[in-house]
Steps between C-alpha positions, in 0.01 A plus 500: 500500500277305739420665833407356837137575424513281188556182700258332736570560867361309796356739757330353806215676673713519814855372554551384857811305401673821394407662829636207700829504309545868587473440877590131529785530755286709736197275471696179538673634812170613651333163443805319638481712816139392556592137446794525738280645775199278416287815533226377272183640661512842661826600663766762428482497120127566498538769766779669303292510184192629682698788648661584167180482299308711752766770458478472123121520503504800737304327777559393860419134453534219248360151546632232268241244391479208261376691193335818380149357506538413867627852566172646372291241685687551828474879465123471474485266799720731708256784431205285602344499152294193421147364451240770440761751383573630151840591358546706186774422250579535131360281221842453336746309717621150572237289673698500826370851576134404494567146620645629828180696563297183459743305718429748781126438458426848363332588169703649219367810324666582168571842347597556137845621394643827382574406136821703499667336800301172541474575874173568685284783364482723806197686363288184531589390853246701701208364299591150623515585872222363722445466874682167478817641342802473726805543279644585159779296344669706228734293284823659379480293186793437264707720732283807434386665825126544537378861534519511878400858590133453400496155661631642826237775493220250437621268775518787749154627404336159544713358782652222289829314529748484211697184427752553223567212262860563398578150374632654178627833634802461727662842525227696323450862605192720488571873509832430666361265765552128530167336422502304826477827693169579329301201628412353837664173401684423176555149370782367285566181309854368455409239239820429301406713200419812705726806505620372837462124467587205722599154380159363591178642640527784751317817598475774760271763642623833635333754730555753777217359713627307803167332575456364148857372501437306819178350361655420164803326650281290726254410222780408256652263755203278585355762735786426736540696823772276649634154419202266464255767613285661234269791569317469168483267204753637255686377195850380422653777291864567579794634302783247509863576569635413156254728322569779750875472444456511122269799526744688722769460236267610223373797700847646471460505121136602464563870438746429220263245347211744526683774314601251230137395461396863468772567245389198301139622508603837359708327233193301402291818491741662256548190286124442466408856405288524188373142520130418532504412867475683832804510728480537882407834654608612845310728733670832557769498769524127559778247476361198322719193537392302192452152632333457161522705182145486367395633161156508346432352155157607372266352242534133593863473388659389828506126442635544149779720633586253775514211254727698267734603781522141618632400156770763547606363837323763711295388800196704605217473753152634572431644846210434516287342225180485709396791720430384856120554500470266201692207650295192574578550869282812499204381296294524818534879492300507177702768322417589141772572247385861492574547872877540448547622143856626536626184670322287244650685205848510648496126569469441127774741396784503755821307446813496715838519326826365646607707801782437745802701621748305287308570179736671255440790265579265211226263615251785533581626151453147368157468667394838362624415151306174496182673618549747217552212257192314616226486240208613714 
């Protein structure tokens, strides 16, 4: 008798349509309320979301901005970091992390990854600190919290700021603490595919520091001090009312979605046991939120596996195929391939499998069966 696994299924990398169907009445009502009030820029819907997300993040303040990249850039500007300064971050991330440092006029300094977690190797940070170093940006990549205790100790020892990049880690916990409580400022992206995603670009930064909040709000709104008076040259980076309303609705579901992601990750771990690949590893006593489920396929077999899975209707991705120091944008830093061996090797082996809250056990078993069937 044929089974479900004998037929070809179509499994997207992420299924935002399924998510929308599950909350459609709430979302439609929220968007209609914004339209009715014409509260498109700023206003009560943005304020409501900022209050709610600050509570969720465990901080006093939340500032909604246009996107996650701007959140990082504005955080740096609020701290007064710019030309002549250096900022340390990890060699494996999306370019927005390092790009924001350059946007602020500072110089990016890369550190290799921990090959088990793909987050920053905390044992290599101090060797990169100079008199110009002003901050560290740990990235909670794929939803895996960076190892924050050593980072906090290093920052305290050297008088450095910490800006958390939590674009992929909404709701992640480190030793029982919300990750936003472990940094001076933490930045989030609400790009549609994120764990908490808008229906367009959106982002936020959260902090307990009143002074930085004041500076960040002013800078994000053209440096405005009052209508048509501007104390500084700023930028136009504002969260709009429609996105805020959508995010407020989704925030009410984020904990359920997070636990479903975690359950799906553990289902994958079990289903993929015994296969010649490496499944994700969590640090002890963390809650990873699995924005991505990333496995490692050694010996140059990744592309062959991806091609095979595509023929079976399974979408995959690579996050990220080029480590940041080796992007053309950073040729001027003159890095050799031997400078970041773990990031370089990982970039040729990692592959992201479908991961979203609505993913079913049947779909996970199908993906695992096809990986097992792949002739690698």
